[in-house]
C-alpha angles and dihedrals in degrees: 000000000000092000090051090053090047091052091050092049092048090050091051090047091051092046092051092048093047090050091048091048093049091048090049092052105034104038094059089043091054091047091051091050092050092048088053093049092048094044102163093211097056117145126199126190113214123202116160144120127258133159140236093031097285146094135178142238118193152141111279090244099039117164102185119116110242089184092065115114090234092059098064093028122158087262091053091050090050091049090045088227130091115203135203132155097272105009138056127200113212120203120218130192099228120063100241123350114092116198111176148138122224120200127189106207130199092214137027117291107262098189110129104163106086097168093112093054132074097208136010125186136160140190140154135265134183117234097185096161095053090237116106119198132199114192144162134250138281101000096041094230106177115238096175139019113188129179112224136165107277113254145078118316135198109224122199120191120200114195124192137166091041097134117099095006115143106228091207095058125081095222127062140144092251118125134180138209118199120193123184134181138165110282135136095219107108101169117121114241129179109216095180125012122216113224112195114220114240 
């Protein structure tokens, strides 16, 4: 009877130690993997085709109506950025070819010298699902899926090469840099306005 109890105790001891060992090994490994996935300095190069001088950035499960008149309002067209709760519409100079860089930052964008850019605008978007999408218009073909920490993000769009671009042609020299970081401010703000020469 004593030997049976000893066997049971040793089995419990082994089970506890195995559980502790697996926790010690696997939990840090999982945390490392998640920190890699949510790398705050991640950079994505975007090169895809859209139409009608626009593309979109949104939460994977966005519910806002981009067809609403208030979305692409005259103010949104002037700002070159349409804003809703969980989706942004980004205006481009050329009709179809998007050439951009998207950066997920771990701190607010500190760039203050906008002299190299034609237009700079920012706003906020909720990425509640933790999956950010970039896609074209009008068929919503996804150009990028990026895993981010769920929450509200400030998104700043830098546009350059806008001068002398024909808006009816697919190709142009226009390029875009998109920086986003965690921030609860969702108000649209134009930091530098592009004024097209007549």
